[in-house]
C-alpha positions in Angstrom: -0.3 0.4 0.0 0.9 3.7 -0.6 0.5 4.7 3.0 3.4 2.1 4.0 6.1 4.5 2.0 4.8 8.1 4.0 6.3 8.1 7.5 3.8 10.8 8.2 1.0 8.5 7.4 2.3 5.6 9.1 2.9 7.4 12.4 -0.4 8.8 12.3 -1.9 5.6 11.4 -0.4 3.6 15.0 -1.2 6.9 17.2 -4.9 6.4 16.6 -6.3 5.5 20.0 -6.3 1.7 20.7 -9.6 0.4 20.2 -10.1 2.7 17.2 -7.2 0.8 15.9 -8.4 -2.4 16.8 -11.5 -1.8 15.2 -9.8 -1.6 11.7 -7.8 -4.3 12.1 -10.3 -6.9 13.5 -11.0 -8.3 10.1 -8.0 -8.5 9.2 -7.1 -10.2 12.5 -10.0 -12.7 12.3 -9.3 -13.3 8.2 -5.5 -14.4 9.4 -6.9 -16.4 12.3 -9.1 -18.6 10.3 -6.5 -19.7 7.7 -3.7 -19.9 10.1 -6.4 -22.1 12.2 -7.4 -24.3 8.8 -3.8 -24.1 7.8 -2.1 -25.1 11.2 -4.8 -28.3 11.4 -3.9 -29.6 8.4 0.1 -29.5 9.2 -1.0 -31.2 12.2 -2.8 -33.8 10.6 0.3 -34.6 8.1 3.2 -34.5 10.5 1.5 -36.3 13.4 -0.2 -39.1 11.1 2.4 -41.1 11.1 3.1 -40.9 15.1 -0.5 -42.0 15.4 0.3 -45.4 12.9 3.8 -46.2 15.3 1.7 -45.8 18.4 -1.0 -48.3 16.8 1.7 -50.8 16.1 3.2 -50.7 19.4 -0.1 -51.4 21.3 -1.3 -54.4 19.0 
């Protein structure tokens, strides 16, 4: 975004009251949280599956 190259604009953005800043950022934070949860769940399933198989083999 163009406002990132202007230090005055960045300073003005981050000197807003915290609740107003959070109100503007929460949709992005929620979206990133949902995407991160989905990707993380898939990665956990892929990396933990071999351990589940090993545990099942050991308990037979």
